[in-house]
N, C-alpha and C positions, 0 to 999 in steps of 0.2 A: 566506239565503246571503250571505256577505261577498264582494262582487265585487272587493275590493281586497287580498285576502290568500289565499294557498294554504292549504288545510286542513292542520292538523298531522297528520292521518291520512296525508296524502300526502308532506308535507315536515316531518319531525320536527325540532323545535327542538334546536339544539346549539351549544355554545360552540366557537369555533375553537381549535385547538392552535397556540400562538404560538411555542413553542420548548421547550427542555429545560434542566434544571438538572443539571450534571455535576460530578464530582470526578475526572475522568480524561479522557485524550485519546490519540490515536494518536501515537507517538513517531517518531523518525528511521527512515528506511528501512535495513534490513539485508539481507544475502544469506545464505541457508541453505547447508548443505553440498551441496544439490542444485542450487544456482545460482539459485533463485528469490528474488525480493525480497519482503520483508514489513515490517510496522510493528508493533513491540511496543507494548502499551498502556503509558501513562505515568501514574503516580499524581500527583495534584495535592494540595497542602495547603491548598486554598481552593476555594470554589465558582466555577464557570464557567457563565455563562448564555449559551446559544447559540441561534441562529435555526434555521430549517429548511433553510437553504441551505448546501451543502457547498463548501469551498474546494479549491484545487489540491492541498493536502497531505493530503486525505482527511478532514479534520476539519470539523465544522460551524462556520460563521462565528460569531465572538463577537458578541453583542448589545451593540453599543457604546452604544446609548442607555441601556440598563439599567446598564451598568458605569460610565457617567458619574455615575450617582447612588450606586452602592454601592461604587465604588472598584475597583482592579485585583485585590485579593486578599481578598475578603470571606470571613470565617469564619462569619458569621451572615446570615440573610436574613429580613426581615419579610414575612410572608405572611398571607393570609386564606384560609379554606376556602370553596369555592364552593357546597357542597351540604349537605344536612341530616344525612345519616347517614355512619357510618364507611365502609360499603361503597361509597357513592357517591363518596367522596373518596379512599379507599385501596383499590385492588384488590389482593388478596393471595391467592395460590394456591400449592400445592405442585405442581411440574411435573416431568415426566420426558421426556427426548428419546431417540430412537433415530436415529442419524445426524442428519439435520436436520429430523426430523419429530416433532412433539409426539405422544407415544403415551399419556400419562396426565396427568390433573390430579386432585388430591385435596385434602381438608381435614383429613387425619389420621384420618378415620373412614370416609368413602366415597370411591371412586375412579370416574372416568369416562374411558373410552377415547373420545377425540373422533373417532376414525376410524370407530367402529361405534356410538357413542352407547350403549354397554353400561355399566351401573353394576356395581360390585362392592365388597366390603369391603376397606378398606386393610389392608396387612400390619401397619402400626403398631398398628391396633386389635386385631390378633390376637397382639400381642407379638413380631412379627417386624420385620426391618429394611426400611424403605420406601426405594425408590430415588429418590424425588422430593426436590427441594430448593426452598426458598422463592423466589418471584419476586413483587416488590411494585411497584406503580405508583401514585405519589401525584400528584394533581392539585391545584395551588394557584394563587391569584391573587397575583402579585408586586406589592407595594405600590410598588416602585421603578420599575415599568414605566410608560413615558410614555403608554400607552394602556390602556383598560379594556374588558373584554368578551371576554377569552380566558384560557386557562389555560397554565401551564408545567408540564411533567411531569418528575418525578424517578423513576428506576428503580433498583432494587437487587436483588441476590440474597444479601445479607448476612442471616444469621440474627438477629444482634443488632439491626440497624437495623429490620428488618421487625417483629420482636417488640416493640420499644419503641414504634414508631409506632402499631402496631395497638392495643397496650395503652392508650396515652394517649388515642387517639381513642375507643375503646370506653368508657373511664372518663368522659371529658368528655361524651360523648353521653348516658350514663345520668344524669349530674348536671344537665346543662343542657337536655336534651330535643332540642336541635338544634345542629349545628356550623356552620351557614351564617353566614358573616360573622365567625366567631370569629377574633380576632387571635392569630396563632401566630408562632413563630420557629423556623426550621430552623437547627440548630447543628452545626457540623462539629468533631469532637473526635478527636485522635490517640490511638492505643493501641498499645503494644508487644506483639507476638505472637511466640511461639517455635514453631519447627517443625523437623522432621527434615530433614536435607539429602539423605536417600535412601541414605546410606552409613554410618549409625550416629552421625553427628555432629549438632550442633544449630545452627540459625541463628536470628537475630532479624530482625524487619522491623516497620515501622510501617504499621498499617492505619488508615484514617480511617473513622469511623462517623458516621452522621447521626442526630441526635435531633430530635424535634418537641416543643417545649415551649410552654406558655401564655405569652403576652406581657403578663402582668398578674397580679395576685393573683387568687385564685379569686373573692373577693367582688366585685372590680372587674369581672372578666369576666362574672359573673352579672348585675350591674347593666347593663353595656354591652349584653349580649345581650337583656335585657328591653326596653331602650330601642330597640334595633335592630329587633326584631320588632314593637314597638308601632307604629313608623312605616313599616315595610316593607309594601308593598302587593302583593307577589308572592305569590300563593296557593301553598300547599304542593303542590297537585296540579300546578301549573305548573312548580315546581322539580323535581318528580319526573320530569316529561316532559323537562325540560332536562337533568337528570342522565343519564337513560336515553339520550338522543340523543348526549350528549358521550361517554359510555362506548362507545357503538356506533362513534363516530368514531375513538376510540383503538384499538378492536379492529380496525377496518378498516385503520388505518395499520400495525398489527402483523401483520395477516394478509398484507399485501403482502410483508412481509419474513420470513415464517415460516421459509424455508430457512436464514436467517442467525441466527435467535434461538438455536437449539440450538447452533450452532457457536461462538457468541460469548458467550452467557450461561451455557451449560451444556456447557463444553468437554469435561469428563470423560465425559459421556454421548454426546457428538456424534460417535461413531465411524461412519465410512462403512462399510457392509457390506464384508467382506473380499474378496468377489468377486461377480459377478453371479449365481453359483450359489446364494449364500446366500438371495437373494430368491426364486429359482426353487424352492428347497427348501421355503420356507414356503408357496408357492402350491400345491405338490403336496399338502401335508398338508391344506389346506383343502378341505372338501366332498369326501371320499374317494369314488371311483367304486364302484358296486356292480354295474353291469350287466356281462354277459359280454363285450360289445364293449369296454368300458373295461379289463377285465382283459387282453384281448388286446393293447390298446395299451400297457399297462404292461409286459407281457412283451417286446414288440417294443422298447420304449425301453431296458429293462435289457440286452437282448442287444446293441443298438447301442452302448451305453456300454462294455460289456465288450470288444467288437471294436475300438472306437476308443481304448481305454485305452493301448495301447503307443505309439500315435502322439502321445499327450498326455504322454508321459513317465512313465506309471504302469505299473509291472509288478506284476500281481496275484500274490499268493502262492497256492500250491496250496490251502491251507485256505480262503482267502477265495473263490477261484473255486468251490470245492465248495459253500460256503454259498450263493452266488449261484445256482448251477445248481439246488440243492435248492429255492430259492424259486420258480424258474421252473417246475420240475416240479410243485410243490405248487399253483401258480396261486392262491396266497393274496394277496389285494390288499394287505393291510397289510405282509406280508413283502416284496412286490415294491416297494412305496413305500420301505420302509426300505433295501432294496438299492440302489435308484436314488439315494436321497439320499446313501448312504455312498460310492458310486462318484463321484458328483459332487463331494463334499467332498474326496476324495483327489485327483481331477484338479485341483480348484481350488487345492490346496496346491502342486501342481507347476507350475501355469500361470505364465507371465510376468506381471509386475506390470502392472496397467492404469494408465491415466493418473489415474483417480480414486484408486487405491491409493497412487500416488506422491505425489499432492497431499495425501492424508490424512497420509502419513508426514511430509511437510515441515511441515504445519500442527502436528502433534503435536511435532515437533522444535522449532518456534518456541516453543511454550509451555514445553517442557522447558529450552530455553536460557534463557528468561526467569528460571527458578528455579535456574539453574546446576546442572542435573542431567545435562548432557552434556559430556564431556571433548572436547578437540581431536581425539584419536585416534578417539573414537566418531563425532564429527562427520564426519571423513574417511571412515570406513567407511560411514556412512549415505549420504554423497554418492556413493560408488562404487556402492552397491547401487541407489540411485535412478537414477543415470546409465546403469547396465547393464540396468535393468528386471528385476533379479533378484527374481522373485516370492517365493520362500521367505524370502530375506533381508529384503525390504521388509516382508513381513507379520510376520516375527519381530521386527524393530526396532520396528514400530508397537506390537505387544503389549508389548514391553519398556518402551518409553517411557510407555505408558498406565499400566502397573503402577507405575512410579516416580511419575507425577503423582498417581495415586489414593492413594498412601501419604504424599504431601506436601500439607499444607493449602494452599489457595489464598489467599494474603494479598492478592490483588487483587480479592476479591469485591465490594469497594466501588468499584474502579476500573472503570468501565463499559467493557468491552473492545469493545463494539460499540454503535452508535447505532441506535435503532429509528425515530426520526423521519426519514422520507424516506430510510432506509438503502439504499444501493447498495453493492455490493462494491467496496472501495477498490482 
């Protein structure tokens, strides 16, 4: 027993997360049509190194010690990779969110539902369209940092940046055997992209992509790596433990901010359920009741909803009422559940807007305004609907704006619209 150290089985070794590498930040405050304040993401044409401390403007504070070495507007960063393999240095997954909850992660072949730990075959492997999009997290050692012993993290949801970084690291790993200590350079390059403005026209915008390249010729890198590993005394098993602990630390940081990841990195998927009934409907379908007492409960619930419908603004048509009565008389559990869900949905459409629904509309409006997809007249109409709590109009505008956003490419996928390190809602 070593009396002077805690066992690694109890205290896993890990490198501290010192900060983040960013190419975007929160811009000036604006006011939506509904009267709420927000900050649009602002693209940068240079790297910005930040600490884990947030300033009064909502942005993480600049790491001034690092920027004294690299200048105010660096387009390139000299870095080294801390671990042996691609997966240890670059976490890359395809993710899907529903509201602010991660509902699926996949690799293009197999999918995992993190809520149930159930695996399935990805739609992409079946020739269908997958709803996931890439999310990558690169850990590096900044050579310009005045301290040694921690990592800086760069995050992106860009297809191009994720693909290029993963490809380069996989190739170098196969050629060199290990990536640990490899001298690399992160390079920021502009690219002009064209996209629809949502009304038949076309717009252009500049999107910045990040590439990871070798900071030497291949032969020089191979020689340097041989010298590095000949003199390095850290065993590969120790590095494996260190990498595992550091990845766990990064996962813990992100788990604390899970509700914000979907809203800020996956905005097109991060729609809040349109009413509390939507969640209730899903719960009713799960584990359907089979006992007679449960059927009695379903009958009672459907009758109650039918009686309450007029007070909720829902007038049932004769044909609809007949179908619901037939389900009650048949005492068929599946038909009763279907009837309950249908009535709840109709009531939900008529119900006044909830605060969550209004907040969701304002958030979607912010993103649509950023892409110039909302006219002044529409903004005024949205503001009136939100102020009045008009449920049907709030939900209609939310759907309309989401449709526009989904038809317009996101040119800010490299502008990190939210920060995960120590993220709190601004």
